[in-house]
C-alpha positions as a Python dict, from the first residue, in 0.01 Angstrom:
ca = {
    (1, 'M'): (0, 0, 0),
    (2, 'I'): (-34, 331, 168),
    (3, 'R'): (-233, 338, 498),
    (4, 'T'): (-496, 621, 531),
    (5, 'Q'): (-763, 685, 764),
    (6, 'I'): (-1115, 798, 674),
    (7, 'Q'): (-1449, 878, 861),
    (8, 'L'): (-1779, 688, 779),
    (9, 'T'): (-2126, 749, 908),
    (10, 'A'): (-2247, 471, 1122),
    (11, 'E'): (-2477, 369, 844),
    (12, 'Q'): (-2189, 338, 598),
    (13, 'S'): (-1980, 153, 817),
    (14, 'Q'): (-2267, -84, 899),
    (15, 'A'): (-2357, -126, 517),
    (16, 'L'): (-1979, -210, 434),
    (17, 'K'): (-1948, -450, 713),
    (18, 'E'): (-2263, -638, 587),
    (19, 'L'): (-2120, -633, 237),
    (20, 'A'): (-1781, -752, 338),
    (21, 'T'): (-1926, -1038, 525),
    (22, 'E'): (-2154, -1126, 229),
    (23, 'E'): (-1865, -1109, -31),
    (24, 'N'): (-1625, -1274, 212),
    (25, 'I'): (-1368, -988, 166),
    (26, 'S'): (-1231, -703, 388),
    (27, 'M'): (-1407, -348, 422),
    (28, 'A'): (-1078, -206, 299),
    (29, 'E'): (-1101, -411, -39),
    (30, 'I'): (-1458, -292, -76),
    (31, 'I'): (-1340, 64, -26),
    (32, 'R'): (-1053, 13, -259),
    (33, 'R'): (-1270, -125, -545),
    (34, 'A'): (-1522, 167, -485),
    (35, 'V'): (-1225, 409, -516),
    (36, 'D'): (-1097, 235, -837),
    (37, 'H'): (-1454, 258, -989),
    (38, 'W'): (-1503, 604, -900),
    (39, 'L'): (-1152, 710, -1047),
    (40, 'Q'): (-1215, 510, -1369),
    (41, 'I'): (-1558, 689, -1413),
    (42, 'T'): (-1435, 1042, -1346),
    (43, 'R'): (-1107, 1007, -1555),
    (44, 'S'): (-1279, 831, -1845),
    (45, 'V'): (-1448, 1140, -1962),
    (46, 'S'): (-1315, 1506, -1902),
    (47, 'M'): (-1550, 1750, -1774),
    (48, 'E'): (-1522, 1966, -2071),
    (49, 'E'): (-1627, 1660, -2292),
    (50, 'R'): (-1926, 1594, -2045),
    (51, 'K'): (-2036, 1964, -2088),
    (52, 'R'): (-1989, 1934, -2489),
    (53, 'R'): (-2209, 1607, -2464),
    (54, 'A'): (-2478, 1776, -2269),
    (55, 'I'): (-2492, 2082, -2478),
    (56, 'A'): (-2528, 1868, -2793),
    (57, 'A'): (-2796, 1664, -2669),
    (58, 'V'): (-3009, 1972, -2626),
    (59, 'G'): (-3308, 1991, -2824),
    (60, 'Q'): (-3240, 1631, -2973),
    (61, 'F'): (-3524, 1462, -2824),
    (62, 'R'): (-3902, 1497, -2864),
    (63, 'S'): (-4167, 1353, -2636),
    (64, 'G'): (-4450, 1443, -2863),
    (65, 'L'): (-4631, 1597, -2544),
    (66, 'S'): (-4706, 1977, -2561),
    (67, 'D'): (-4742, 2040, -2189),
    (68, 'V'): (-4409, 1909, -2065),
    (69, 'S'): (-4288, 2228, -1927),
    (70, 'E'): (-4602, 2259, -1708),
    (71, 'K'): (-4636, 1902, -1608),
    (72, 'H'): (-4273, 1779, -1581),
    (73, 'D'): (-4309, 1656, -1227),
    (74, 'E'): (-4616, 1449, -1313),
    (75, 'Y'): (-4425, 1288, -1617),
    (76, 'L'): (-4112, 1227, -1405),
    (77, 'I'): (-4308, 1050, -1136),
    (78, 'E'): (-4499, 843, -1413),
    (79, 'A'): (-4178, 741, -1565),
    (80, 'Y'): (-4010, 628, -1249),
    (81, 'Q'): (-4324, 410, -1185),
    (82, 'H'): (-4270, 221, -1487),
    (83, 'E'): (-4082, -116, -1448),
    (84, 'H'): (-3751, -43, -1648),
    (85, 'F'): (-3679, 239, -1404),
    (86, 'C'): (-3708, 23, -1097),
}
């Protein structure tokens, strides 16, 4: 392994210490796992493919509502208040 130095906020450090204690693993192991996870996600689909998928999704879904462009904030708040988003 290669030793490296990083800087964390006080909140990040505290949260990692608590998680490490709960999981009975080191902070370094938590960080390695997080890096592995991030690398897997970002490498699995290229940015070009992400753009292509986003563009392909445009216009593919209908809400059935005629005022979404005017009341999008209200609808978003309502959606986040439903259980499946919590």
